[in-house]
N, C-alpha and C positions, 0 to 999 in steps of 0.2 A: 699600440700599446695605450690602455686607458691611462689619464691622470690619476694619481693616487688622491683618495677621498680623505680631506683633512677633518680633525675633530673640531667639533663647535663646542663653546660653553655650555651649552644645553645639553648636549650628548655626555658630558663630563659630570654635570649635575644629576643626570638621569643613572648614570651606572650605579648598579645595586649589587649587593653580595651575592654571590652563586655557592656551590659547595664546593668548588675547587676555585685557585687563582685563576684568573683570565686578564687579558690584557687588551687595551683600546688603542690603536697605533694611530700617530699623527704623521707620520713620515718622516725620513731622513734620521732614523734611530730612536725618535722621542716616541714613548709609549705611557699611558697609564696603566697601573698594575692596581688591580681590585682585588682584594683578599677576602676571604670567607668572613671574616668579622667585619667587614664593611669599609675598612680602611684604604685609602686611594692615595698612591703615591706615584710620582715621576722618575720616570726610568731613562737613561740615554745609554743605548747600545751602541758599540762602535768595535772596530778591528785595530789592534795595535800588535805589529810584528806576527801578524798571521794568526793571532788569538783574538776570540771573541770576548768583549769583556763589557761590562755596565757599571755605570755609577748612577747613584741615586741623586735627584734634584730636588726634593724636598715633598712635601705632604699637601695634596689638594684637599681642602680649598685655600690653606695658606698661601701656597705657590698656585696662581692663577695658570690657566693656558697660555696667555701671552707671557708671563713670567717665565714659565717652564721651556717656551720656543725661545727667548733670548738665552737663557742659561744652558740650553742644548747647543746653540751658535757658539757660545763661549767654549764649551767643554769640544765641539767640531773643531775650532780655532786650535786647541790645545794639542788635539790629536793630529791636526795636520803638520804641528810644528815637531811631531815625534814625541810628544808628553802625554803621560798618563794623566787624564783628567783627576782620578780618585788621590793619585799621589800627589799632584799639584794641590788640591783642596787641604790634604792632610797636612801639607809643609806650611801653608798658609795659616792655618789654626794654630799649628805649633808655635810659629813666630809671633802670630798675635797674642799667644798666652804667655811666652816666654820674652816678650820686648823689654828690654831695659832691665831685664833680671828682678823685676819688681813681683816676684811671685812669692806665695805663703812659704814655700819652702825654703828659699833663699833668706828671706828676711827671718825666719826662724832660726836658721843656721847661724846667721850673724847675731843674733840675739843671746843664742846660748855660748857663743865665742865671747861677745863682751862682756858677760856676766860671769864666767867659770872662774877667775881669778878671785872674784868677791864671795864665791859660793863654796862650801864643803863638797868634798866630792859625793857624798851621799845626796845632797840637794840637787846637785848638777846631774847625777845620774838619774835620780828620779824626774826631772824635767825634761830631760833629753829622752827619757823612754815613754813618759806621756805622750809628749809630741809625736814621736817615733811611732808607736802602736796605735795612738787613737786619733789624732789631728791631721798628720801629714798623709795618710792614705788618701784622705777626702780632699784636702784643701792644698796640698803640697804643690799642685801646678796651677792653681787659680790666681789670677793677677791680684794682687793685695787692694787695689782700688774696688774691686767687685765684692769684697767680704764686707759686710755691715756687721757692727757689734750685735744687733739683733739675731743674725744669723749664727753667730758663736754660742749665744746663750740658745738656742734653739737646736743644738746639737741632738743627735738620736739619743733617746733613752737608754741604750747598751752603753753606749760610749760615756753619758754623763754619768750612769753608775759605777762604771770601771774607775774613772778618773775620781770619783768621790769616794770609792774605796780606798784606792791608792794615796789619796791626800787630803788629811783632815782640814788643811787649809782652804782648799778648794771647794769643799763641800758647803761651808758657809757663804763664798761668793763663787759659786758654778761659772767657769769660764775666766776667771780672774785672771790667772796666769797667762791665759792665750791673749787677752786684750793688752797685758803688759807690754806683747810684742811690739806694738802699734807705737809705743812711747819710745 
């Protein structure tokens, strides 16, 4: 039986798009997927509980061949422990996002709760509705440290328009109430 031919960095760079998706195998489950649009991504194929599965390891050239091999080895260790590498990555990402409960959604809920007693019911309902409909869908799970003031002022135009229509105070200082959450 002949030894498996490993990929080289030159072969990865030379991979060009074809009419259909094709793969370049590196061995031990690691392969590069080349799509018709020219994008190249690393895939690790494995078997778990008798089912063939795969997980993405990143895009080439951001993830080099050597890094992809290391990532595949880590995924191989997860499989040997009986864990699904895709699930493990998802859990780690969720833990990172929600560590310490410092997400925009948690802080926004605390802000509403803290100010509810001093606001009229109309004012509270308007602010709660604006957050729920326009800001929380995009920002709720983001760590509060990762959101800058410039990001809040750079809200999508449709969101800014709806918020301005709902609140004449915000139309003068777009994003003002969202920034108050930080204080």
